[in-house]
LUMROPA-250423 format. One record per atom (N, C-alpha, C): y negated, x negated, z. Coordinates in steps of 0.001 Angstrom, whole numbers, padded with zeros to 6 digits, always signed. Layout:
<nodes>
YXZ ...
</nodes>
This chain:
<nodes>
-055417-042150+136622 -056492-042742+137798 -054876-042589+138136 -053342-043007+138477 -052395-042762+138977 -051715-044202+140366 -052214-044885+139857 -052582-045752+141866 -053709-046271+142149 -053769-046713+142973 -054817-047137+144061 -054050-048520+144583 -054200-049412+144148 -054344-050329+145201 -055204-051561+146007 -054959-051769+147289 -055332-052330+148399 -055376-053050+148147 -056270-053936+148481 -056845-055607+148671 -056588-054530+150987 -055894-055846+151696 -055549-056052+153148 -056968-056636+153372 -057304-057694+153421 -058730-058453+154608 -059687-058164+154238 -060121-057421+155246 -061952-056973+154258 -061791-055420+153843 -060851-054730+153980 -060815-053818+153777 -059751-052684+153878 -058573-053393+154658 -057699-052347+155386 -058186-052999+156930 -057951-054109+157531 -058767-054024+158666 -059795-054994+158070 -060639-055499+159221 -061685-057008+159179 -061377-057618+160288 -060643-058548+159976 -060186-059860+160001 -060622-061227+159722 -061516-060976+159057 -062548-062256+158648 -063201-063039+159325 -063860-061953+160821 -063552-063362+161947 -062665-064044+162283 -061811-063461+162695 -060915-064459+163008 -059810-065203+162413 -059568-064976+161337 -059363-065886+160677 -060040-067227+159855 -061255-066720+160007 -062570-068346+159952 -062473-068519+161264 -062560-068618+161859 -062808-069233+163386 -060963-069710+163491 -060288-069539+163724 -058807-069772+163400 -058601-071162+162649 -059265-070249+161480 -058924-072251+160566 -059814-073080+160515 -061032-072350+161404 -061794-073736+161307 -061471-074847+162447 -060597-074252+163812 -060030-074595+164661 -059737-075759+164770 -058689-075162+163186 -057306-075825+162483 -057964-076825+162125 -058810-077111+160955 -059041-077405+160016 -059935-079316+160838 -060704-078266+161608 -061339-079604+162568 -060827-080528+163420 -058999-079787+163451 -058746-080937+164267 -057582-082038+163588 -058660-082082+162149 -058108-083221+161146 -059432-083678+160904 -060340-083213+162295 -061556-084217+162232 -062591-083873+160828 -062583-082918+160383 -062981-082205+158768 -064889-081747+158928 -064782-081602+160471 -066168-081119+161286 -066980-079926+160352 -065728-078874+160396 -066430-077483+159171 -066947-076114+160415 -067605-075851+159503 -069166-074572+160219 -067947-073650+159689 -068078-072350+161240 -067538-071379+160742 -068565-070697+159394 -069786-070902+159166 -070633-070733+158247 -070279-071394+156784 -069882-072645+156408 -069444-073485+155347 -068181-072795+155057 -067194-072577+155882 -065873-071068+155586 -066441-069982+155199 -066949-070013+155841 -068096-067783+154724 -067642-068553+153123 -068899-069122+152986 -069035-069668+152227 -068390-069999+150559 -067330-070263+150681 -066352-070649+149885 -065779-069258+149605 -065652-068316+150667 -065705-066953+149653 -063733-066986+149970 -063606-065754+149719 -062281-065490+150775 -061078-065988+149561 -060412-067128+150683 -059698-068023+149651 -058341-067039+150040 -056698-067456+149032 -055321-067563+150070 -055166-068968+151114 -054400-068933+151467 -053861-070088+152682 -054140-070972+151752 -053224-071268+150349 -053180-072325+149712 -054658-072695+149428 -054980-072373+148832 -056691-071805+148366 -057296-072848+149155 -057387-072817+150350 -058157-073292+151994 -057567-074167+151728 -056273-074602+152084 -056232-075661+152296 -056361-076708+151625 -055486-076381+150515 -056004-076977+149121 -057637-078186+148701 -058609-076790+149593 -059735-077943+149614 -060194-078650+149755 -059529-078475+151506 -059641-079113+152724 -059038-080507+152819 -058235-080521+151915 -057509-081581+151099 -057794-082054+150603 -058587-082055+149701 -059782-082702+148531 -060414-082806+148940 -061543-082556+149594 -062902-081932+150218 -062876-083244+151092 -061860-083542+151900 -061760-084712+152782 -061024-085289+152765 -060256-085574+151873 -059470-086579+151959 -058215-086886+152915 -057917-085897+152621 -056803-085825+154158 -055029-086348+153293 -054819-087068+153738 -053388-088070+153096 -052134-086538+153797 -052375-086033+154655 -051395-084940+155265 -050792-084194+153290 -049169-083809+153807 -048876-082737+153225 -049175-081388+152591 -049461-081400+151553 -050377-079625+151566 -049594-077997+153139 -048048-078780+153059 -047922-077829+153718 -047338-078094+155063 -047792-079412+155483 -048050-079723+157369 -049568-078979+157123 -050021-078503+156291 -051781-078535+156809 -051930-076813+156751 -050874-076241+155808 -050484-075038+155794 -049668-074346+157232 -049304-075134+157686 -048255-075021+158689 -049019-074871+159730 -049852-075833+159535 -050956-075903+161017 -051787-074683+161621 -051654-073591+160500 -052530-073178+161354 -051294-071892+162008 -052004-071544+163189 -051812-070577+164148 -050986-069221+163808 -050797-068537+162631 -050618-067796+162323 -050719-066832+163483 -049940-067001+164313 -048661-066043+165506 -049943-065854+166536 -051006-066135+166344 -052624-066662+167767 -053562-065474+166493 -053269-065279+165597 -053885-064533+164555 -053798-062835+164569 -052896-062771+164371 -051195-061588+164820 -052252-061075+166202 -051581-061766+167203 -051581-060803+168353 -053568-060299+167921 -054236-061407+167422 -056045-060589+167773 -055963-059608+167225 -055362-059130+166152 -055062-057681+165254 -055107-056690+166513 -054401-057200+167556 -054082-056202+169112 -055346-055683+169278 -056211-056065+169108 -057589-055545+169631 -058373-055355+168702 -058191-055281+167397 -059308-054828+166411 -059003-053339+166115 -059894-052614+165549 -058962-051394+164554 -058876-051275+163169 -057954-050696+162977 -058421-050417+161359 -059375-050494+160467 -060392-049667+159141 -061635-049850+159297 -061831-048800+158961 -063764-048248+159262 -062837-046762+159457 -062872-046146+158675 -062002-044597+158480 -061648-044156+157610 -060554-044426+156610 -060370-045456+156157 -059385-046058+155774 -057284-044991+155872 -057384-044778+157279 -056152-044140+157254 -056194-042949+156635 -057651-042007+156914 -057430-040588+156051 -057500-040807+154389 -058385-041922+154420 -058056-042384+152406 -056838-042363+152525 -056712-043089+152675 -054907-043075+152653 -054165-041763+152414 -054235-041428+153430 -053363-039659+153795 -054039-038570+152416 -055688-038580+152079 -056221-037972+150830 -055109-038257+149429 -054837-039984+149174 -055216-039734+148114 -053332-039334+148408 -052479-039652+148367 -051231-039331+149417 -050832-037875+148453 -051792-036814+149293 -051873-035467+149346 -052417-035157+147894 -052967-035954+147246 -053323-035809+145586 -052208-036198+144780 -051404-036543+144812 -050019-037371+144380 -050478-038580+143906 -050961-039582+144567 -051719-040470+143734 -050442-042281+144581 -050211-042438+143435 -049466-043527+144684 -050239-044941+144634 -050287-045226+146023 -050522-046403+146429 -050025-047961+146618 -050772-049206+146431 -050351-050273+146568 -050393-050893+147562 -049778-051900+148604 -050883-053434+148598 -050719-054374+148221 -051544-055373+147923 -051615-056589+146811 -052301-057675+148013 -052043-058567+148761 -052293-059277+149167 -051952-060714+149049 -053617-061120+149479 -053466-062547+149502 -052474-063568+150562 -052397-062703+152257 -051734-063410+152873 -050230-063502+153206 -049643-063837+153865 -048400-063905+153662 -047620-062875+154196 -046375-062757+153871 -045679-061753+153889 -045447-061211+155496 -045147-062565+156684 -045460-062528+157823 -046250-061898+157986 -048007-061876+157374 -048745-061181+158282 -049554-060015+158129 -048839-059405+156409 -049124-058674+156029 -047709-057580+157006 -046998-058009+157406 -045822-056902+157453 -046059-057151+159170 -046686-058039+159742 -047244-057212+161165 -048451-056661+160790 -049556-056429+159554 -050657-055497+159570 -049844-053715+159520 -048458-054008+159143 -048083-052753+158034 -047521-052307+159117 -047538-052847+160523 -046821-052583+162006 -047266-052361+162953 -048704-053011+163014 -049597-052945+164162 -050392-051870+164046 -050825-051510+162784 -051228-050329+162406 -050901-049118+162022 -049711-049046+161657 -048835-048134+161772 -048757-047203+160310 -049246-048585+159088 -049607-048089+157665 -048689-048238+156890 -047722-048695+156719 -046388-049159+156240 -045725-047605+155746 -046194-046611+156029 -046145-045702+155370 -046587-044768+154010 -047665-045211+154026 -048838-045089+153057 -048863-045762+152704 -048076-046802+151583 -048144-047305+150703 -046369-047270+150538 -046452-047160+148508 -045623-046959+148093 -045217-048425+147948 -045801-049293+147666 -045360-050763+147244 -046169-051754+148146 -045903-052611+148575 -047059-053997+149825 -046413-055027+148878 -047026-056304+147941 -046479-056966+147666 -047673-057645+148242 -047255-059041+148280 -048525-060392+148820 -047950-062224+148489 -048898-063156+149234 -049077-064581+147921 -047871-064996+148080 -046627-064874+149140 -045680-064990+149213 -044911-064404+147955 -045216-063584+146815 -044207-063436+146209 -044344-063504+144552 -045978-064934+144683 -046560-065098+143221 -046728-066408+143390 -047000-066595+142050 -046978-068399+141971 -048735-069026+141884 -049045-068417+141248 -050957-068149+141269 -051373-067176+142674 -052184-067689+142809 -053176-066416+144101 -054707-065675+143173 -055153-065397+143654 -056408-064418+143204 -057386-065496+143159 -057925-065850+141873 -058640-064739+141039 -057439-064548+140195 -055795-065687+140008 -055387-064962+138632 -054726-063318+139383 -054106-062782+138031 -054207-061651+137783 -052727-060778+137863 -051535-062036+138764 -050559-062054+138849 -050280-061027+139775 -050728-060928+140802 -050367-059743+141915 -050533-058688+141920 -051543-058512+141452 -051505-056365+140950 -051007-056592+139834 -050716-057856+139151 -049217-057368+138481 -047980-056583+138548 -048109-057642+139670 -046655-057343+139982 -046649-056117+140706 -047601-055863+141273 -047736-054104+142249 -047694-053095+140919 -047534-053833+139517 -048858-052095+138800 -046745-052226+138227 -045930-053458+138044 -044841-053686+137467 -043666-052798+139094 -043711-053058+140059 -042860-052018+141178 -043377-050848+140875 -044264-050726+140758 -044361-048875+140467 -044255-048288+139049 -044475-049298+138102 -043757-048627+136847 -044655-047837+135982 -045887-048441+136363 -047465-048288+135965 -047774-048878+134951 -048985-048470+134118 -049382-049000+133363 -051116-049548+134393 -051034-051037+133836 -052183-051679+134227 -053336-050771+134446 -053624-049859+133326 -054974-049712+132966 -055343-048652+133997 -053624-047884+134088 -054177-046643+135281 -053910-046956+136165 -054656-047479+136681 -054921-048788+138448 -056121-048648+138653 -056322-048597+139957 -057724-048817+140607 -057703-049751+141628 -058084-051127+141672 -058110-051810+142886 -059078-051912+143473 -058744-051597+145104 -060161-051515+146148 -060402-053029+147266 -061284-053543+146501 -061317-055144+147227 -062976-055318+147465 -062494-056548+148810 -063745-057008+148933 -064180-058174+148502 -063883-058858+147954 -064136-060500+147600 -064206-060528+146016 -064769-061982+145437 -065029-061971+144033 -064335-062467+143511 -062622-062811+144134 -061312-063690+144025 -060758-062182+143460 -060911-061619+144281 -060393-060090+144163 -060392-059419+142998 -061867-059180+142378 -062271-058333+141124 -062008-059265+140270 -062552-060392+140194 -062005-061182+139133 -060146-060961+138372 -059652-060920+139323 -057919-060293+139476 -057644-059083+139132 -058662-058295+139196 -057951-056672+138985 -058897-057065+137404 -060177-057021+136836 -060521-057712+135824 -059874-058275+134628 -058941-058886+134930 -058004-060270+134058 -057054-058712+134520 -056681-058718+134767 -055429-057540+134837 -054939-056380+134259 -056352-055695+133995 -057230-054944+133276 -057101-053853+133859 -057300-053851+135162 -057376-052070+135945 -058833-052404+136187 -059432-051320+136472 -060445-051177+137020 -060376-051541+138560 -062125-051798+139153 -061788-052359+140650 -062639-051188+141962 -063069-051380+142594 -063703-050749+143375 -064137-051698+144514 -065651-052149+144699 -065621-053330+145357 -066388-052143+146780 -065772-053183+147685 -065597-052169+149250 -066718-053149+150062 -067914-052274+149922 -069340-053045+150879 -069606-052949+152487 -068552-052304+152702 -068255-051072+154199 -068670-052561+155008 -068534-053681+155059 -068929-055039+156078 -069961-055908+155719 -071003-055819+156967 -072900-056444+156702 -072158-057660+156916 -071352-058676+157750 -071037-060201+157729 -069820-060423+155771 -070093-059681+155399 -068938-059847+154035 -070072-059891+153236 -070328-060700+152852 -071304-060987+150963 -071452-061653+150642 -069966-060885+149319 -069457-061825+148655 -070040-060893+146931 -070596-061673+145984 -071667-061388+144664 -070013-060050+144296 -070079-058924+143961 -069389-058335+143024 -069699-057483+141950 -071034-058321+141368 -071090-057731+140364 -069842-057441+138739 -070196-056927+138457 -069096-055751+137500 -068279-054965+137550 -068221-054725+139305 -067499-054012+139885 -067852-052199+138674 -066206-051810+138739 -066503-050048+138266 -067649-049281+139176 -066961-049741+141122 -067990-048700+141218 -067927-049570+142572 -069287-049260+143786 -069347-049382+144694 -068962-049017+146436 -067785-048998+147223 -067870-047914+148272 -068351-048502+148919 -068857-047461+150086 -068908-047996+151703 -068854-047827+152663 -067782-046208+152366 -067515-046133+153679 -066462-045464+152863 -064889-045221+153990 -064435-044053+153369 -064003-043309+153815 -065067-042310+154858 -065343-041590+154553 -065827-040265+153820 -066350-041482+153053 -067216-040773+151372 -065955-040292+150750 -065402-038826+150526 -064783-038462+149882 -064710-038136+148038 -065737-038083+148454 -066515-038299+146820 -065959-039041+145766 -065035-040091+146129 -065195-041558+145954 -064175-041077+144860 -063019-039563+145624 -061860-040057+145213 -061703-039072+143292 -063202-038270+143634 -063518-038005+141872 -063917-038612+141435 -065034-040139+142071 -065580-041491+140809 -064227-041880+140281 -063550-041879+141218 -062299-042852+140566 -062036-042065+139671 -061428-041194+138841 -060641-041070+138457 -060765-041357+136817 
</nodes>
């Protein structure tokens, strides 16, 4: 293992409940009448994927870009100031760097949201590369974002390990030829992670570093 690639939402920060609430409010402003539970049942989707599904399911006449722009990303970013990093993840990142292992962030978030997280939590220094949904044509489960991260680090994909909390992320990692660690440390995130190479429930568990080799 030469590189560990981290997803952001649900792995670095517990942002799911914030995003689901704001997505519900935005979608329901178009008369969709969605619940938090229904949105959560759709799994982890990029902004493009979420609004494409809403547009198709509710036959909205609006342009996709208009729907995407209706989401109040600035409000979401403000709410990040009320939460903390997922327990143990900062020390885990430090431990990887101390062992000479490169790290990358590969998120389905926009560049604006990704950069805000890096800044608010002061974690940019722990990543050798950061890539986001704005840089790829296809979102997870397409492997493009993970392959881009590996390319930027000039590392063969087979030497990379991805830490993900979503089914789409796991499928993307495996399609990229990478190993996948399923992070199951959040009780309210119940995605099917069958096929993961390792299951991680606590970033304070340092034994995982030996297992990931």
